[in-house]
C-alpha positions in Angstrom: -0.5 0.1 -4.6 -4.2 0.4 -5.3 -5.5 -0.4 -8.7 -7.8 2.0 -10.4 -11.1 0.4 -11.4 -12.3 1.7 -14.7 -15.7 3.3 -15.1 -16.5 0.8 -17.8 -15.7 -2.2 -15.5 -17.9 -0.8 -12.7 -20.7 -0.4 -15.2 -20.3 -4.0 -16.5 -20.2 -5.3 -12.9 -23.5 -3.5 -12.2 -25.1 -5.0 -15.3 -23.9 -8.5 -14.3 -25.4 -7.9 -10.8 -28.7 -6.8 -12.3 -28.8 -9.9 -14.6 -28.1 -12.2 -11.6 -31.0 -10.6 -9.7 -33.3 -11.1 -12.7 -32.2 -14.7 -13.0 -32.9 -15.4 -9.4 -36.3 -13.7 -9.5 -37.4 -15.3 -12.7 -39.7 -18.4 -12.9 -38.4 -18.9 -16.5 -36.0 -17.4 -18.9 -35.9 -17.8 -22.6 -32.9 -16.8 -24.7 -33.4 -15.9 -28.3 -31.3 -15.3 -31.4 -32.6 -12.5 -33.7 -31.5 -11.5 -37.2 -33.2 -9.1 -39.6 -36.1 -8.0 -37.3 -37.6 -4.7 -38.4 -38.2 -2.1 -35.9 -42.0 -2.6 -36.1 -41.6 -6.4 -35.7 -39.4 -5.9 -32.6 -41.7 -3.3 -31.2 -44.7 -5.7 -31.6 -42.8 -8.6 -29.9 -41.7 -6.4 -27.0 -45.2 -5.1 -26.5 -46.7 -8.6 -26.5 -44.1 -9.7 -23.9 -44.6 -6.6 -21.8 -48.4 -7.2 -21.7 -47.8 -10.5 -20.1 -45.4 -9.1 -17.5 -42.2 -10.4 -19.3 -39.1 -8.3 -19.3 -37.2 -8.6 -22.7 -33.7 -7.3 -23.1 -30.9 -7.5 -25.6 -27.8 -8.2 -23.6 -24.1 -8.9 -24.3 -23.2 -12.6 -24.3 -20.1 -12.1 -22.1 -22.2 -10.4 -19.4 -24.9 -13.0 -19.5 -22.3 -15.8 -19.4 -20.6 -14.1 -16.4 -23.9 -13.8 -14.6 -24.8 -17.4 -15.2 -21.3 -18.7 -14.3 -21.4 -16.7 -11.0 -24.6 -18.5 -10.2 -23.0 -21.9 -11.1 -25.0 -22.4 -14.3 -22.3 -23.4 -16.9 -24.7 -25.1 -19.4 -25.4 -21.8 -21.2 -21.8 -21.2 -22.4 -22.3 -23.0 -25.7 -25.5 -21.2 -26.5 -24.2 -17.7 -25.8 -22.9 -16.6 -29.3 -24.3 -14.3 -32.0 -27.1 -12.0 -31.1 -28.9 -12.7 -27.9 -32.0 -11.3 -26.3 -33.4 -12.6 -23.1 -37.0 -12.9 -21.9 -37.3 -12.9 -18.1 -40.7 -14.1 -16.8 -41.5 -13.4 -13.1 -45.1 -14.8 -13.1 -45.8 -17.4 -15.7 -43.4 -20.2 -16.6 -44.9 -20.9 -20.0 -45.9 -17.5 -21.4 -42.5 -16.4 -22.8 -41.9 -19.7 -24.6 -45.4 -19.5 -26.1 -45.1 -15.9 -27.2 -41.6 -16.4 -28.7 -42.5 -19.7 -30.4 -45.6 -18.0 -32.0 -43.5 -15.0 -33.2 -40.8 -17.3 -34.5 -43.5 -19.0 -36.8 -44.8 -15.6 -37.9 -41.5 -14.0 -38.5 -40.0 -16.9 -40.4 -36.4 -17.4 -39.2 -35.9 -13.9 -37.9 -35.9 -15.1 -34.3 -34.9 -18.5 -33.1 -34.9 -20.0 -29.6 -31.5 -20.8 -28.2 -32.2 -22.2 -24.7 -33.8 -21.3 -21.4 -34.0 -21.7 -17.7 -37.1 -23.2 -16.1 -37.4 -23.4 -12.3 -33.7 -23.4 -12.0 -33.0 -26.0 -14.7 -31.4 -25.5 -18.0 -33.6 -26.4 -21.0 -32.5 -26.6 -24.6 -34.3 -25.2 -27.6 -36.3 -28.5 -28.1 -37.5 -28.4 -24.5 -38.5 -24.7 -24.9 -40.6 -25.6 -27.9 -42.3 -28.4 -25.9 -42.9 -25.9 -23.1 -44.5 -23.6 -25.7 -46.9 -26.4 -26.7 -48.3 -26.7 -23.2 -51.7 -25.2 -22.6 -51.8 -22.0 -20.6 -52.1 -22.0 -16.8 -55.7 -20.8 -17.0 -56.6 -23.7 -19.4 -54.9 -26.3 -17.2 -56.8 -24.9 -14.1 -60.1 -25.0 -16.0 -59.5 -28.6 -17.1 -58.6 -29.6 -13.5 -61.7 -27.9 -12.1 -63.9 -29.5 -14.8 -62.5 -33.0 -14.0 -63.1 -32.3 -10.3 -66.6 -31.1 -11.0 -67.6 -34.1 -13.2 -68.1 -36.7 -10.5 -70.2 -34.3 -8.4 -72.4 -33.5 -11.4 -72.8 -37.2 -12.2 -73.7 -38.0 -8.6 -76.3 -35.2 -8.6 -77.7 -36.6 -11.7 -78.0 -40.1 -10.2 -79.7 -38.7 -7.1 -82.1 -36.7 -9.3 -83.0 -39.7 -11.4 -83.6 -41.8 -8.3 -85.9 -39.2 -6.8 -87.7 -38.8 -10.2 -88.2 -42.6 -10.3 -89.6 -42.6 -6.7 -92.0 -39.8 -7.6 -93.2 -41.7 -10.7 -93.7 -44.9 -8.7 -95.7 -43.0 -6.0 -97.8 -41.3 -8.7 -98.4 -44.7 -10.4 -99.5 -46.2 -7.1 -101.8 -43.2 -6.4 -103.4 -43.6 -9.9 -103.9 -47.3 -9.4 -105.6 -46.7 -6.1 -107.8 -44.0 -7.6 -108.9 -46.4 -10.3 -109.7 -49.2 -7.8 
């Protein structure tokens, strides 16, 4: 006997497969609880995330849980209750945490971080907030380049000062000979 697979089950399996693909492709994932967001607040949040290349979706907890469990991530089970939206970041590990943390402050308890996934590791809400406090990638690169450039700049300054001293000494000797 063959079992009939319902249309709804096929759709759910397709959604789970899609979530698993997004999980595997993401550098970081942030899960958020939301309550009482107005349409304009939600639209502004989605726009800000989209501008940074972050995919933001409201998903069913059971489907998210199934996708994570099929990928051997069982740590998310306790966090998957109530309303859940998920931010998938494919380029920048820190950007979704920053944007969501900033909006959580602005929107005063309308959105709250649940947990996340960073480079294949589960992170709780506290770690997500710590991640949000990190400087952006561009700032970190600028600081690194500045620190690499500092010794070279100082060395060039020392060489210039040495040459300047030599020029002053030669000029002083020349003036002394001219007076004699």
